[in-house]
C-alpha positions, 0 to 999 in steps of 0.5 A: 288903719295901722300901717306896718313900720310906723310907731303908734301911740294910743290916746283917749279922745274927749270933747270940750265945747266943740273941740276934740282933745286927747291924752295918752291912754297911759295917763288915764287910770279910768273913765267914770260917769259923772258922780256927786262930789263934795265941795271944798271951801276956799279953793279955785272955782275950777276945783269942783270938790272931791269924790270918793272913788273905790275908797280913795278921795280924789279932787275933781277939776272942771276942765271947761272952767280951767280953760276959761270956757263957758260953763255948762250943766253936766249932761248924761255924756259928761265924764270924769277922766281919772288921771295922775299928775305927779303923785296926785290923783285927780279927776278931770270933768269933760263933756264926753269921752268916747274913743281910744285911737292909735295915732302914728308919730308921723301924724303928730305935729307941734302946736300952732301959735294959736288954737281957739281960746286955749293957751298954747302952753297947755298943748303938747301937740296936734294930730290931723286925721282926715277931717279931724283935728285932735289936740293933745293936752300937756297934763303937766301944764294944765295945772301949775305946781301950786295948783297940784300942791293945793290938790295934794293938800285937799287929798291929804285932808280928806283921807 
């Protein structure tokens, strides 16, 4: 419920394992159903390959593998969040993406020292809403500069 006089931001909520994560709606270009991708040899295992989305070749990263979570088969609910990191478009494979919510600045808190298996460097903030704990990812930290450069090379090679 939006209260007058508070500042709110919109977030896309998605699922990884049994945890809810979020990213700013401004960082998400689109949410796509799982689609076939072309494997690229010689890259990190969490880089699953590239997809051709509306004529643009885009590298795809499995966030479960990036965060060293147990891999699972892709399901009907699996989605690809199409985002931009720096100048690189990249798809992030998540278990499900199902909500866009407004969260007040007051509900955002700095990350605790430890959250499950996820290194705190990947976490921008957390929001506790009633019974939900939402973890905001810092997309600039999810991939290192070297990894983003590798994705740029993949993108350029396949254009």
